[in-house]
Backbone bond lengths (Angstrom), bond angles and torsions (degrees), N, CA, C in turn:
res aa  C-N    CA-C-N  psi(-1)  N-CA   C-N-CA  omega(-1)  CA-C   N-CA-C  phi
1 X - - - 1.470 - - 1.528 109.30 -
2 X 1.309 117.11 128.37 1.464 121.28 -179.36 1.516 110.42 -88.71
3 X 1.311 115.83 152.46 1.458 121.52 178.38 1.521 109.02 -116.47
4 X 1.318 115.93 138.23 1.460 119.69 179.31 1.514 109.98 -78.50
5 X 1.303 116.13 147.03 1.458 121.82 179.44 1.526 109.89 -76.58
6 X 1.373 118.18 131.88 1.466 121.00 -179.97 1.524 112.14 -56.16
7 X 1.339 115.70 -35.49 1.455 118.72 179.05 1.514 112.13 -65.15
8 X 1.359 116.20 -37.85 1.464 120.16 178.07 1.523 110.64 -66.34
9 X 1.349 116.20 -40.34 1.467 120.00 179.34 1.523 110.35 -63.05
10 X 1.344 116.28 -42.70 1.463 119.98 -179.58 1.522 110.62 -63.86
11 X 1.353 115.92 -41.77 1.462 119.79 179.69 1.522 110.47 -63.58
12 X 1.353 115.61 -38.68 1.456 119.58 179.06 1.517 112.24 -65.72
13 X 1.333 116.00 -39.58 1.463 120.51 178.44 1.527 110.77 -65.30
14 X 1.346 116.29 -40.58 1.459 119.97 178.90 1.526 110.77 -64.61
15 X 1.351 115.95 -40.50 1.457 119.69 -179.78 1.521 111.20 -65.01
16 X 1.357 116.22 -40.06 1.464 120.27 178.94 1.525 110.80 -64.52
17 X 1.341 115.86 -41.15 1.468 120.13 179.64 1.526 110.62 -64.68
18 X 1.334 115.91 -40.42 1.462 119.31 -178.83 1.522 111.92 -65.95
19 X 1.356 116.54 -32.18 1.462 119.59 -179.76 1.526 111.58 -65.47
20 X 1.345 116.99 -20.50 1.458 121.79 179.40 1.535 111.54 -101.45
21 X 1.327 115.90 6.01 1.464 120.80 -174.97 1.524 111.90 -105.70
22 X 1.322 113.98 166.15 1.461 121.60 174.93 1.524 108.62 -104.99
23 X 1.322 117.07 127.45 1.463 121.85 177.89 1.526 108.59 -87.01
24 X 1.330 116.22 117.70 1.462 119.87 -179.35 1.529 110.73 -70.74
25 X 1.325 117.92 142.06 1.467 121.00 178.42 1.526 111.00 -60.96
26 X 1.305 116.30 141.52 1.464 120.94 -179.31 1.522 111.96 -63.23
27 X 1.333 116.72 -20.00 1.468 120.53 -178.39 1.522 113.14 -71.43
28 X 1.342 117.95 -15.97 1.468 120.15 -178.20 1.524 112.28 -114.16
29 X 1.335 117.46 8.34 1.463 120.88 178.08 1.526 109.55 -124.65
30 X 1.332 115.88 156.15 1.455 120.85 177.04 1.527 109.57 -76.41
31 X 1.328 116.81 144.59 1.463 120.54 -176.03 1.528 112.32 -62.68
32 X 1.355 116.39 -26.03 1.465 119.69 -178.85 1.524 112.91 -63.54
33 X 1.347 117.42 -20.10 1.454 120.68 -176.78 1.527 113.27 -93.91
34 X 1.318 118.69 0.11 1.455 120.34 179.14 1.521 110.78 58.15
35 X 1.337 116.77 -138.77 1.461 120.81 177.79 1.529 109.71 -82.45
36 X 1.321 116.25 135.91 1.468 121.74 -178.80 1.528 108.90 -118.38
37 X 1.345 115.73 119.76 1.465 121.79 179.95 1.526 109.64 -108.11
38 X 1.329 116.92 138.61 1.466 122.07 179.82 1.522 108.81 -129.89
39 X 1.349 116.24 135.06 1.466 119.46 176.36 1.524 109.29 -146.32
40 X 1.319 116.10 150.82 1.457 122.35 178.73 1.520 109.68 -99.20
41 X 1.333 115.77 136.85 1.462 122.46 173.89 1.521 107.07 -134.28
42 X 1.331 116.54 100.02 1.454 120.14 -176.40 1.512 110.20 65.35
43 X 1.339 115.84 -124.87 1.466 119.80 179.65 1.527 111.84 -97.30
44 X 1.342 116.85 14.33 1.458 120.86 -179.41 1.526 110.90 -113.36
45 X 1.328 115.66 149.71 1.456 122.34 177.62 1.525 108.00 -115.84
46 X 1.330 116.90 119.49 1.457 121.77 -178.73 1.527 110.05 -101.00
47 X 1.331 116.01 132.27 1.459 121.84 179.62 1.524 108.80 -122.10
48 X 1.327 116.45 128.50 1.465 121.56 178.60 1.523 108.64 -119.81
49 X 1.321 116.31 130.17 1.458 119.98 178.14 1.516 109.47 -150.03
50 X 1.304 116.75 164.53 1.455 122.01 175.43 1.518 108.32 -121.82
51 X 1.320 115.76 143.52 1.460 119.92 177.08 1.522 109.44 -86.22
52 X 1.323 116.43 127.87 1.454 121.35 178.96 1.519 108.81 -89.40
53 X 1.339 115.36 116.31 1.460 120.89 178.53 1.525 108.08 -122.95
54 X 1.327 118.86 121.55 1.459 121.42 -178.70 1.528 111.71 -56.31
55 X 1.323 116.46 143.67 1.458 121.63 177.26 1.526 108.93 -65.72
56 X 1.322 115.70 129.55 1.455 120.28 -178.82 1.517 110.34 -101.04
57 X 1.320 116.95 142.31 1.458 119.96 175.75 1.525 108.67 -148.47
58 X 1.318 115.09 168.63 1.452 119.84 -179.24 1.519 112.17 71.05
59 X 1.322 116.39 -153.44 1.465 121.73 -176.31 1.516 112.70 -62.26
60 X 1.354 116.91 -32.49 1.465 119.82 -177.00 1.527 112.33 -69.67
61 X 1.327 117.39 -15.33 1.466 121.21 179.74 1.524 111.71 -89.80
62 X 1.317 117.53 -1.27 1.459 121.23 -174.55 1.527 111.54 -111.56
63 X 1.338 114.58 154.15 1.459 121.04 172.13 1.509 116.83 79.18
64 X 1.324 117.95 14.29 1.468 120.20 -178.38 1.524 111.83 -76.17
65 X 1.325 116.06 137.74 1.460 122.52 164.90 1.523 105.93 -110.52
66 X 1.319 116.90 137.97 1.462 119.98 -173.93 1.524 111.67 -128.15
67 X 1.324 115.01 157.12 1.464 119.92 179.31 1.512 111.80 -155.96
68 X 1.320 115.38 153.65 1.461 123.09 175.12 1.523 107.65 -124.70
69 X 1.331 117.35 129.00 1.465 122.08 177.30 1.523 108.63 -117.64
70 X 1.321 116.67 117.79 1.461 122.76 -175.55 1.527 110.81 -102.15
71 X 1.314 116.08 127.32 1.463 122.82 179.73 1.531 109.94 -59.08
72 X 1.336 116.14 127.03 1.465 121.13 178.67 1.520 110.77 -123.34
73 X 1.333 117.13 31.50 1.462 120.06 173.31 1.525 108.42 -71.92
74 X 1.321 116.65 161.54 1.467 121.36 -173.09 1.525 113.14 -56.19
75 X 1.325 116.83 -33.46 1.464 120.09 -178.40 1.521 112.73 -67.67
76 X 1.342 117.15 -13.31 1.460 121.18 -178.94 1.523 113.01 -86.89
77 X 1.324 118.38 -7.77 1.467 120.36 -178.73 1.519 111.54 -52.77
78 X 1.313 115.05 -41.09 1.456 120.26 -178.56 1.526 111.19 -61.64
79 X 1.342 116.74 -38.51 1.459 121.59 -178.81 1.525 111.71 -68.34
80 X 1.334 116.61 -30.28 1.460 120.84 179.72 1.531 112.71 -86.52
81 X 1.316 117.54 3.44 1.456 119.84 -177.95 1.514 112.46 72.87
82 X 1.321 116.91 23.13 1.465 121.10 -178.50 1.524 111.90 -96.74
83 X 1.325 117.03 -8.61 1.460 120.73 176.89 1.520 110.19 -99.17
84 X 1.301 114.80 157.58 1.463 120.93 -178.58 1.521 111.01 -103.69
85 X 1.318 115.52 152.09 1.455 120.91 175.73 1.523 109.06 -123.15
86 X 1.308 115.83 150.43 1.461 120.07 -177.54 1.519 110.30 130.32
87 X 1.320 116.13 -176.24 1.464 121.32 -178.30 1.523 110.38 -137.41
88 X 1.308 114.92 130.92 1.464 120.42 174.54 1.527 107.43 -93.28
89 X 1.324 118.94 126.10 1.472 121.88 -179.84 1.525 111.67 -52.44
90 X 1.323 116.37 145.69 1.464 121.56 -176.05 1.524 112.52 -58.55
91 X 1.338 117.01 -36.39 1.465 118.39 -179.87 1.524 111.36 -68.05
92 X 1.348 116.17 -32.40 1.460 119.64 177.59 1.529 110.52 -73.34
93 X 1.351 117.12 -35.81 1.463 120.60 176.71 1.525 111.19 -60.87
94 X 1.319 115.77 -39.54 1.460 119.78 178.96 1.523 110.38 -64.13
95 X 1.328 116.24 -37.42 1.469 119.97 177.03 1.527 110.17 -65.51
96 X 1.353 116.39 -40.43 1.463 120.38 177.94 1.527 110.32 -61.55
97 X 1.342 115.44 -41.19 1.460 120.06 -178.87 1.527 110.77 -63.21
98 X 1.322 115.44 -42.93 1.461 120.58 -179.70 1.529 111.48 -65.29
99 X 1.322 116.08 -29.53 1.469 120.54 179.81 1.528 112.22 -85.88
100 X 1.352 116.51 -4.73 1.462 119.92 -178.72 1.508 113.08 77.97
101 X 1.332 116.32 27.42 1.460 121.49 -177.56 1.531 112.98 -92.99
102 X 1.325 118.97 1.82 1.461 122.99 178.02 1.526 109.63 -113.41
103 X 1.351 116.69 133.28 1.464 121.84 -176.54 1.529 109.62 -128.77
104 X 1.339 117.24 131.13 1.469 122.37 177.95 1.525 109.27 -93.63
105 X 1.354 116.87 133.29 1.465 121.42 177.80 1.526 109.55 -157.28
106 X 1.358 116.21 179.11 1.462 121.44 -177.58 1.522 110.43 -115.29
107 X 1.341 116.89 130.96 1.459 122.89 176.91 1.520 108.70 -132.10
108 X 1.357 116.31 127.93 1.472 121.01 -179.67 1.526 111.52 52.80
109 X 1.346 116.35 35.44 1.454 120.82 177.52 1.509 115.53 80.37
110 X 1.333 117.57 4.18 1.470 121.57 -179.01 1.526 110.06 -114.75
111 X 1.345 116.05 140.37 1.458 120.74 177.08 1.527 109.34 -80.94
112 X 1.323 115.79 125.79 1.464 120.70 -178.78 1.525 109.70 -134.01
113 X 1.317 115.44 156.67 1.462 121.77 174.87 1.518 107.87 -108.99
114 X 1.319 116.90 123.80 1.457 121.07 -177.07 1.523 110.98 -116.68
115 X 1.326 113.80 161.89 1.460 121.01 179.29 1.522 110.57 -90.51
116 X 1.305 116.53 150.67 1.455 120.96 169.63 1.527 107.83 -79.35
117 X 1.323 116.60 172.29 1.456 121.36 -179.77 1.524 111.35 -58.42
118 X 1.331 116.83 -40.00 1.470 120.36 179.91 1.524 111.33 -62.71
119 X 1.342 116.22 -39.97 1.465 120.34 179.94 1.523 110.84 -65.69
120 X 1.335 116.44 -44.05 1.465 119.98 178.75 1.525 110.90 -59.67
121 X 1.317 115.66 -49.05 1.459 119.85 -177.44 1.522 111.42 -60.16
122 X 1.315 115.87 -41.71 1.460 120.16 -179.63 1.533 110.91 -66.04
123 X 1.344 116.90 -45.90 1.466 121.19 -177.45 1.524 111.99 -66.33
124 X 1.332 117.11 -38.05 1.469 120.69 178.72 1.524 110.67 -70.49
125 X 1.325 115.67 -44.59 1.463 120.13 -179.19 1.529 111.70 -60.91
126 X 1.313 116.44 -35.40 1.462 120.49 -177.72 1.530 112.55 -91.36
127 X 1.329 116.73 3.05 1.460 120.88 173.73 1.514 115.45 81.53
128 X 1.326 117.63 10.32 1.467 119.72 177.79 1.533 111.02 -71.98
129 X 1.335 116.34 -35.55 1.457 122.22 -176.43 1.524 111.28 -128.49
130 X 1.337 115.96 154.47 1.462 122.22 172.98 1.525 108.48 -148.47
131 X 1.337 116.15 155.42 1.461 120.06 -178.65 1.528 111.17 -74.66
132 X 1.333 115.67 143.02 1.460 121.14 176.18 1.527 110.24 -73.74
133 X 1.319 116.31 165.62 1.461 120.78 177.78 1.525 110.01 -70.68
134 X 1.330 115.73 145.53 1.459 122.06 175.97 1.532 107.77 -86.07
135 X 1.331 116.85 104.54 1.460 119.61 -178.00 1.530 112.47 -95.64
136 X 1.332 117.19 -9.32 1.459 120.18 177.91 1.522 110.60 -76.38
137 X 1.323 116.26 -41.59 1.461 121.05 -172.70 1.528 113.86 -54.75
138 X 1.334 120.17 -53.36 1.473 118.36 -179.24 1.522 113.35 -63.84
139 X 1.339 117.00 -35.45 1.459 120.15 178.31 1.526 110.76 -67.20
140 X 1.328 115.91 -44.38 1.465 120.49 -179.70 1.526 110.60 -63.12
141 X 1.325 116.67 -41.49 1.467 120.24 178.58 1.520 111.29 -58.40
142 X 1.333 116.46 -42.52 1.466 120.31 -179.60 1.525 111.20 -65.60
143 X 1.334 116.96 -44.85 1.463 120.93 179.09 1.528 110.76 -60.97
144 X 1.333 115.62 -48.94 1.464 120.99 -176.97 1.520 110.65 -63.59
145 X 1.340 116.45 -43.57 1.464 120.89 -178.90 1.527 111.06 -60.31
146 X 1.332 116.07 -41.76 1.471 118.91 -179.47 1.527 111.02 -65.00
147 X 1.325 116.39 -49.94 1.461 119.72 -177.35 1.523 111.51 -63.98
148 X 1.337 116.55 -41.87 1.462 120.55 -178.54 1.524 111.68 -69.17
149 X 1.334 115.97 -41.45 1.458 119.74 -174.86 1.514 114.97 -84.53
150 X 1.334 117.19 -28.14 1.458 119.98 -172.85 1.526 114.62 -110.21
151 X 1.324 117.86 -18.24 1.463 118.50 -171.12 1.518 114.78 -129.56
152 X 1.321 118.09 -43.41 1.462 121.14 -171.40 1.530 112.07 -64.53
153 X 1.323 115.93 133.12 1.460 121.77 -177.42 1.517 112.31 -64.67
154 X 1.333 116.89 -30.59 1.460 121.37 -178.82 1.522 112.53 -97.74
155 X 1.338 116.81 -1.98 1.464 120.02 179.94 1.510 113.81 75.04
156 X 1.323 117.38 15.96 1.465 120.67 179.38 1.517 111.23 -141.86
157 X 1.317 117.11 131.24 1.467 122.43 -179.16 1.524 110.86 -101.14
158 X 1.318 116.85 135.25 1.461 122.13 178.87 1.526 109.99 -81.41
159 X 1.343 115.92 132.41 1.462 121.26 -178.41 1.525 109.60 -120.88
160 X 1.327 116.66 130.64 1.461 120.93 176.34 1.526 109.69 -134.04
161 X 1.331 115.19 157.56 1.465 121.80 168.59 1.525 106.23 -102.19
162 X 1.322 117.29 131.91 1.461 120.19 178.35 1.527 110.09 -119.96
163 X 1.327 116.57 171.62 1.475 122.80 -175.69 1.525 111.02 65.88
164 X 1.330 116.54 37.16 1.470 121.39 176.58 1.535 109.67 -89.66
165 X 1.324 116.39 169.03 1.464 121.02 175.31 1.521 112.96 57.49
166 X 1.335 115.82 -119.62 1.469 119.78 179.14 1.527 111.88 -81.99
167 X 1.327 116.03 6.58 1.458 121.19 179.71 1.513 113.59 105.88
168 X 1.346 116.44 -15.56 1.463 120.44 -177.63 1.526 112.77 -106.02
169 X 1.324 117.50 -6.71 1.464 120.98 -179.31 1.530 110.60 -84.67
170 X 1.322 115.53 161.11 1.460 120.40 173.48 1.527 109.10 -143.84
171 X 1.315 115.50 158.07 1.463 121.88 -179.92 1.522 108.58 -128.96
172 X 1.328 116.93 125.98 1.461 121.57 -178.77 1.525 109.52 -83.27
173 X 1.324 116.14 120.82 1.460 121.05 178.01 1.522 110.73 -81.01
174 X 1.337 117.14 -36.99 1.461 120.97 177.35 1.511 112.58 139.63
175 X 1.339 115.92 -174.52 1.463 123.01 176.53 1.522 108.01 -107.58
176 X 1.332 116.94 132.22 1.459 120.18 -172.96 1.524 111.77 -133.53
177 X 1.347 114.61 140.47 1.454 121.34 177.96 1.526 109.87 -86.34
178 X 1.316 115.90 171.96 1.461 120.92 178.95 1.522 110.67 -60.07
179 X 1.332 117.19 -39.20 1.468 121.35 -179.93 1.522 111.51 -68.73
180 X 1.314 116.96 -42.80 1.465 120.83 -179.14 1.521 112.33 -63.44
181 X 1.328 117.10 -26.65 1.470 121.03 -177.89 1.518 112.61 -61.50
182 X 1.333 116.57 -28.77 1.459 120.43 -174.87 1.525 112.44 -60.80
183 X 1.334 117.21 -29.25 1.466 120.56 -178.77 1.527 112.39 -119.95
184 X 1.324 116.79 14.66 1.464 120.99 -177.49 1.527 111.35 -70.09
185 X 1.326 116.40 129.33 1.463 121.80 176.85 1.526 109.18 -87.83
186 X 1.325 116.18 121.64 1.466 121.67 179.75 1.522 107.69 -124.32
187 X 1.332 115.96 90.99 1.462 120.95 -175.13 1.526 112.96 -125.28
188 X 1.328 116.49 15.79 1.452 119.36 -178.93 1.517 111.17 98.15
189 X 1.329 117.29 171.72 1.465 121.82 -175.88 1.526 113.22 -61.65
190 X 1.346 115.03 146.25 1.459 120.66 179.52 1.529 111.71 -100.70
191 X 1.332 116.74 -39.62 1.457 120.91 -177.49 1.530 111.56 -93.23
192 X 1.308 116.35 -44.37 1.469 120.77 179.50 1.522 109.75 -83.73
193 X 1.315 116.07 161.67 1.463 120.93 177.12 1.526 109.78 -91.85
194 X 1.327 116.54 157.66 1.459 119.78 172.81 1.528 107.65 -61.34
195 X 1.325 116.62 140.28 1.453 121.04 -168.25 1.511 116.72 -78.44
196 X 1.328 114.47 153.71 1.466 121.89 176.39 1.524 111.13 -93.93
197 X 1.331 116.93 3.43 1.459 122.45 178.40 1.514 109.72 -152.43
198 X 1.340 116.80 -179.61 1.464 121.22 -177.66 1.520 109.00 -135.45
199 X 1.342 116.30 90.53 1.464 121.73 -177.81 1.531 109.19 -116.63
200 X 1.324 115.19 116.11 1.465 121.23 -172.31 1.523 114.51 -90.36
201 X 1.320 117.75 -26.45 1.461 120.98 -174.23 1.529 113.95 -52.96
202 X 1.347 120.34 -45.46 1.465 119.70 180.00 1.528 113.30 -59.63
203 X 1.332 117.81 -35.37 1.462 121.15 -179.78 1.530 110.93 -70.45
204 X 1.329 116.61 -41.90 1.465 120.40 177.43 1.526 109.72 -63.01
205 X 1.327 115.90 -43.03 1.463 121.08 -179.86 1.535 110.96 -63.51
206 X 1.337 116.70 -37.14 1.471 120.71 179.75 1.524 110.47 -58.06
207 X 1.324 117.24 -50.99 1.462 120.49 -178.58 1.529 111.28 -66.65
208 X 1.332 116.57 -43.22 1.464 120.35 -178.48 1.526 111.33 -62.15
209 X 1.331 117.18 -39.66 1.465 121.21 -179.38 1.525 111.85 -76.19
210 X 1.331 116.65 -43.19 1.467 119.44 -176.39 1.526 111.50 -64.25
211 X 1.326 116.94 -39.69 1.464 120.55 -175.65 1.532 111.97 -111.72
212 X 1.326 116.85 35.45 1.462 119.65 -175.96 1.524 112.65 -66.80
213 X 1.342 117.99 -20.76 1.465 120.45 179.60 1.525 112.72 -92.10
214 X 1.334 117.63 -4.61 1.468 120.60 179.95 1.531 109.84 -69.37
215 X 1.339 118.45 142.07 1.471 121.00 178.56 1.528 112.91 -54.13
216 X 1.338 116.32 -35.19 1.471 121.16 178.08 1.524 108.83 -162.23
217 X 1.332 115.96 153.68 1.463 119.78 -178.82 1.515 112.10 -136.22
218 X 1.344 115.95 146.56 1.459 121.48 173.96 1.521 108.24 -131.52
219 X 1.334 116.25 123.31 1.457 121.52 -175.66 1.525 109.65 -130.67
220 X 1.325 115.62 127.93 1.461 122.36 -176.27 1.523 109.18 -106.62
221 X 1.329 116.81 130.13 1.462 122.72 -178.57 1.524 109.13 -118.97
222 X 1.318 116.09 126.36 1.461 121.91 -178.65 1.522 109.90 -108.07
223 X 1.346 117.44 131.50 1.467 120.78 178.94 1.521 110.60 -143.91
224 X 1.332 115.77 156.91 1.472 119.94 178.77 1.531 112.04 -117.34
225 X 1.322 117.03 5.33 1.470 118.22 -174.94 1.516 113.40 -146.36
226 X 1.317 115.59 -163.72 1.460 122.42 179.91 1.529 110.25 -86.17
227 X 1.326 115.53 150.03 1.456 121.49 178.95 1.522 109.97 -86.67
228 X 1.330 115.82 136.46 1.461 120.63 179.63 1.527 112.47 -88.84
229 X 1.333 116.72 -9.70 1.473 119.90 -176.06 1.529 111.53 -125.46
230 X 1.319 116.29 40.26 1.466 120.58 -175.54 1.527 112.39 -55.07
231 X 1.326 117.70 -46.86 1.464 120.22 -177.01 1.525 111.55 -65.66
232 X 1.344 117.09 -41.22 1.467 120.43 177.02 1.524 110.30 -62.23
233 X 1.330 115.99 -40.82 1.464 120.95 -179.38 1.527 110.91 -65.05
234 X 1.330 116.46 -43.30 1.465 120.28 179.11 1.527 110.64 -63.01
235 X 1.325 115.77 -41.82 1.462 119.70 -179.47 1.527 110.85 -64.58
236 X 1.341 116.50 -44.09 1.468 120.02 -177.94 1.528 111.44 -67.50
237 X 1.337 117.12 -46.74 1.462 119.97 -177.45 1.529 111.93 -69.80
238 X 1.329 117.03 -30.32 1.464 120.04 175.88 1.525 110.23 -65.27
239 X 1.334 116.14 -43.14 1.459 120.57 177.38 1.523 110.71 -64.63
240 X 1.336 115.73 -39.01 1.461 121.24 178.18 1.532 110.05 -61.72
241 X 1.327 116.07 -44.20 1.465 121.01 -179.92 1.529 111.24 -63.44
242 X 1.333 116.93 -38.91 1.465 120.77 179.41 1.524 110.75 -64.82
243 X 1.330 116.91 -39.37 1.462 120.70 179.30 1.525 110.88 -66.87
244 X 1.343 115.78 -37.77 1.466 119.93 178.08 1.526 110.05 -66.55
245 X 1.339 116.27 -44.84 1.464 121.14 -179.59 1.524 111.56 -62.83
246 X 1.335 116.09 -33.72 1.465 120.69 -179.37 1.525 112.27 -82.33
247 X 1.335 116.81 -3.90 1.455 120.59 178.60 1.513 114.03 80.20
248 X 1.336 116.96 14.01 1.461 120.21 -179.52 1.524 112.64 -85.67
249 X 1.343 116.61 -11.69 1.456 119.31 174.34 1.521 108.37 -153.88
250 X 1.325 115.88 162.85 1.462 121.87 -175.28 1.529 111.82 -78.94
251 X 1.342 116.85 160.13 1.469 121.24 -177.33 1.525 113.74 -60.83
252 X 1.320 115.35 143.60 1.467 123.21 177.25 1.527 108.28 -134.01
253 X 1.322 116.36 133.75 1.468 121.51 177.92 1.522 108.15 -116.88
254 X 1.336 117.34 119.30 1.463 122.51 177.86 1.527 109.02 -110.73
255 X 1.328 116.23 128.05 1.463 121.91 -178.73 1.526 108.32 -117.70
256 X 1.329 117.08 116.94 1.466 122.38 179.84 1.525 108.91 -104.11
257 X 1.334 116.34 120.84 1.462 121.74 -178.05 1.524 109.20 -114.92
258 X 1.317 116.57 122.67 1.459 121.89 177.12 1.513 110.48 -97.67
259 X 1.326 117.26 135.98 1.464 122.20 179.07 1.527 109.31 -127.67
260 X 1.326 116.33 153.81 1.454 120.17 178.90 1.518 112.11 90.17
261 X 1.333 115.79 -172.47 1.467 120.61 -175.84 1.522 113.07 -108.83
262 X 1.347 117.38 13.41 1.472 120.17 -179.57 1.521 112.50 -118.37
263 X 1.328 116.96 13.36 1.460 119.82 -177.51 1.526 110.95 -71.37
264 X 1.318 116.01 153.35 1.459 120.57 177.39 1.522 109.66 -89.12
265 X 1.326 116.53 86.42 1.463 120.63 -176.69 1.525 111.34 -58.85
266 X 1.319 116.48 -37.83 1.460 119.63 179.43 1.525 111.01 -63.12
267 X 1.343 116.37 -34.96 1.457 120.08 178.41 1.527 111.01 -68.94
268 X 1.341 116.27 -42.00 1.459 120.03 178.99 1.525 110.45 -60.86
269 X 1.328 116.51 -41.79 1.463 120.87 179.26 1.527 110.84 -66.57
270 X 1.331 115.87 -37.10 1.465 120.30 -179.16 1.521 111.17 -67.76
271 X 1.340 116.21 -31.10 1.459 120.55 -178.65 1.523 112.64 -86.50
272 X 1.332 117.02 -13.91 1.468 120.91 -175.16 1.532 111.32 -63.08
């Protein structure tokens, strides 16, 4: 009995998805994104694109340190498959309230009502709720695998979660090779809490400081919302650029990628 190759199955699934998608004209997309496919599935809009990175050779292809920083603000829970979908009947909600299973609190500046552990367990067990798909994990694996396998001097990319806690904390997941990425679990921070804000400067500073002796660095930052520390970030990166231009430190490339429909496009343009 023959077994199909997982890579072939994935390629087949991608081809099937593309056949149901709309290819956006190159005139309305940036060249860095290559071909961009868009398709609707229910109430969701799926976008597929590839990042165009010039082939590197010679001295410029050597000595790279790489990193991926994944947004772990509270609004990202859904992307990590940590949020639940479904509806609990109103009569059952009233029972939860009477039992003290509902808690009011603030997340990302919004007042929300959350379930206690007992409420979650009951709702999941009875089929009212189920966890959403983790859409960050496969994307992160692909990013990490490329950087680790094609660019990083040590063959391992550093991965962190940023925007934890009050929004300025980060949690280091570790350094991973291209092979390790295939089974890497990416479900959000384990020790830190999902953040109540989105502050990028500490994460940029972490990579810049940790790998300050590297000949060159490339660090990718993923976010789904607006930055709360834009001015601090501009001030820090401007100073960083001046030091690089003056030859006091080695080149650093930071790539900020916004996903979803709540990103601060004006901020991304301002930082470009």
